BALOBA-1460 file (C-alpha; in Angstrom, 3 decimals):
// residues 97
<rec num="1" residu="m" x="19.962" y="-1.051" z="0.323"/>
<rec num="2" residu="s" x="19.933" y="1.748" z="-1.868"/>
<rec num="3" residu="v" x="18.493" y="3.240" z="-5.039"/>
<rec num="4" residu="d" x="20.001" y="4.354" z="-7.975"/>
<rec num="5" residu="l" x="18.687" y="6.128" z="-10.881"/>
<rec num="6" residu="d" x="17.795" y="2.951" z="-12.864"/>
<rec num="7" residu="n" x="15.279" y="2.332" z="-10.097"/>
<rec num="8" residu="v" x="13.568" y="5.506" z="-9.997"/>
<rec num="9" residu="k" x="12.751" y="5.468" z="-13.899"/>
<rec num="10" residu="k" x="11.440" y="2.254" z="-13.207"/>
<rec num="11" residu="i" x="9.037" y="2.765" z="-10.187"/>
<rec num="12" residu="a" x="8.055" y="6.492" z="-12.482"/>
<rec num="13" residu="k" x="7.476" y="4.040" z="-15.289"/>
<rec num="14" residu="l" x="5.442" y="1.882" z="-13.814"/>
<rec num="15" residu="s" x="3.875" y="4.678" z="-11.622"/>
<rec num="16" residu="k" x="2.833" y="6.557" z="-15.322"/>
<rec num="17" residu="i" x="5.138" y="9.399" z="-13.893"/>
<rec num="18" residu="s" x="6.690" y="11.558" z="-15.943"/>
<rec num="19" residu="l" x="9.945" y="13.003" z="-14.473"/>
<rec num="20" residu="k" x="12.758" y="14.837" z="-15.812"/>
<rec num="21" residu="e" x="16.127" y="14.336" z="-15.021"/>
<rec num="22" residu="s" x="16.555" y="16.994" z="-11.949"/>
<rec num="23" residu="e" x="13.246" y="15.372" z="-10.667"/>
<rec num="24" residu="g" x="14.997" y="11.994" z="-10.628"/>
<rec num="25" residu="k" x="18.052" y="12.749" z="-8.656"/>
<rec num="26" residu="k" x="15.811" y="14.719" z="-5.927"/>
<rec num="27" residu="f" x="13.779" y="11.462" z="-5.557"/>
<rec num="28" residu="l" x="16.854" y="9.219" z="-5.799"/>
<rec num="29" residu="t" x="18.123" y="11.568" z="-3.358"/>
<rec num="30" residu="d" x="14.621" y="11.131" z="-0.839"/>
<rec num="31" residu="l" x="14.481" y="7.550" z="-1.270"/>
<rec num="32" residu="n" x="17.729" y="6.506" z="-0.344"/>
<rec num="33" residu="q" x="17.341" y="9.131" z="3.109"/>
<rec num="34" residu="i" x="13.511" y="7.255" z="3.556"/>
<rec num="35" residu="i" x="15.118" y="3.639" z="2.795"/>
<rec num="36" residu="g" x="18.130" y="4.815" z="5.426"/>
<rec num="37" residu="w" x="15.725" y="5.805" z="8.209"/>
<rec num="38" residu="v" x="13.985" y="2.298" z="7.535"/>
<rec num="39" residu="d" x="17.250" y="0.829" z="8.125"/>
<rec num="40" residu="q" x="17.806" y="2.211" z="11.411"/>
<rec num="41" residu="l" x="14.993" y="0.342" z="12.135"/>
<rec num="42" residu="t" x="16.572" y="-2.794" z="12.069"/>
<rec num="43" residu="e" x="18.834" y="-1.142" z="14.703"/>
<rec num="44" residu="v" x="16.679" y="-1.472" z="17.536"/>
<rec num="45" residu="n" x="16.651" y="-3.972" z="20.486"/>
<rec num="46" residu="t" x="13.515" y="-5.552" z="20.853"/>
<rec num="47" residu="e" x="14.422" y="-8.681" z="22.567"/>
<rec num="48" residu="e" x="13.245" y="-7.441" z="25.566"/>
<rec num="49" residu="v" x="9.408" y="-6.686" z="24.029"/>
<rec num="50" residu="a" x="6.511" y="-9.308" z="23.967"/>
<rec num="51" residu="p" x="5.109" y="-9.639" z="20.511"/>
<rec num="52" residu="t" x="1.360" y="-7.945" z="20.171"/>
<rec num="53" residu="f" x="-1.706" y="-8.784" z="18.297"/>
<rec num="54" residu="s" x="-3.396" y="-6.132" z="19.138"/>
<rec num="55" residu="s" x="-2.524" y="-2.634" z="21.428"/>
<rec num="56" residu="f" x="-5.860" y="-3.817" z="22.911"/>
<rec num="57" residu="g" x="-4.543" y="-6.045" z="26.000"/>
<rec num="58" residu="a" x="-6.695" y="-9.567" z="25.475"/>
<rec num="59" residu="d" x="-8.106" y="-9.235" z="29.102"/>
<rec num="60" residu="e" x="-9.837" y="-5.856" z="28.258"/>
<rec num="61" residu="g" x="-12.234" y="-7.788" z="26.846"/>
<rec num="62" residu="i" x="-12.152" y="-6.737" z="23.448"/>
<rec num="63" residu="k" x="-13.942" y="-9.354" z="21.316"/>
<rec num="64" residu="k" x="-13.395" y="-10.281" z="17.903"/>
<rec num="65" residu="r" x="-16.033" y="-11.055" z="15.140"/>
<rec num="66" residu="n" x="-16.190" y="-13.793" z="13.053"/>
<rec num="67" residu="d" x="-15.405" y="-12.821" z="9.443"/>
<rec num="68" residu="t" x="-18.334" y="-13.791" z="7.185"/>
<rec num="69" residu="v" x="-18.330" y="-13.453" z="3.371"/>
<rec num="70" residu="n" x="-21.518" y="-11.710" z="1.991"/>
<rec num="71" residu="d" x="-22.211" y="-9.396" z="-0.634"/>
<rec num="72" residu="g" x="-23.603" y="-6.761" z="1.642"/>
<rec num="73" residu="g" x="-26.843" y="-6.474" z="0.226"/>
<rec num="74" residu="y" x="-25.945" y="-3.537" z="-1.795"/>
<rec num="75" residu="r" x="-24.608" y="-4.986" z="-4.569"/>
<rec num="76" residu="e" x="-27.168" y="-3.471" z="-7.218"/>
<rec num="77" residu="d" x="-26.928" y="-0.310" z="-5.715"/>
<rec num="78" residu="v" x="-22.860" y="0.175" z="-5.919"/>
<rec num="79" residu="i" x="-23.285" y="-0.952" z="-10.043"/>
<rec num="80" residu="s" x="-26.007" y="1.037" z="-10.890"/>
<rec num="81" residu="n" x="-23.562" y="4.062" z="-10.400"/>
<rec num="82" residu="a" x="-21.117" y="2.903" z="-12.953"/>
<rec num="83" residu="p" x="-20.431" y="4.188" z="-15.950"/>
<rec num="84" residu="k" x="-19.975" y="0.941" z="-17.150"/>
<rec num="85" residu="s" x="-20.237" y="-2.609" z="-16.211"/>
<rec num="86" residu="d" x="-21.078" y="-6.396" z="-16.824"/>
<rec num="87" residu="e" x="-22.524" y="-9.354" z="-14.752"/>
<rec num="88" residu="g" x="-21.735" y="-6.880" z="-11.490"/>
<rec num="89" residu="f" x="-18.192" y="-6.324" z="-12.516"/>
<rec num="90" residu="f" x="-17.375" y="-2.873" z="-12.881"/>
<rec num="91" residu="l" x="-15.689" y="-2.084" z="-16.058"/>
<rec num="92" residu="v" x="-12.416" y="-0.317" z="-16.156"/>
<rec num="93" residu="p" x="-10.200" y="1.212" z="-18.678"/>
<rec num="94" residu="k" x="-6.996" y="-0.734" z="-19.629"/>
<rec num="95" residu="v" x="-4.445" y="1.295" z="-17.015"/>
<rec num="96" residu="i" x="-0.786" y="-1.100" z="-17.015"/>
<rec num="97" residu="d" x="0.717" y="-1.835" z="-20.116"/>
């Protein structure tokens, strides 16, 4: 996979970043180099490596906690710091066209 200058311009536009032509070419080179490094990872032989869920072994006594949904009890405190809110939600300016 590689990136072309049109991809760089599109990424910059979506990120709301203005780029000069020379900067676009520099980012193009940098991004393609990064993608090349990531592509090298596909060459690593991992057949002998056991899949891991965690760097801690299950036999080490690491207990998982149950996920429970709650608001933490701080909703009003958090919302009170917002410049604008409505019905418990933050109101923010539109950032995506």
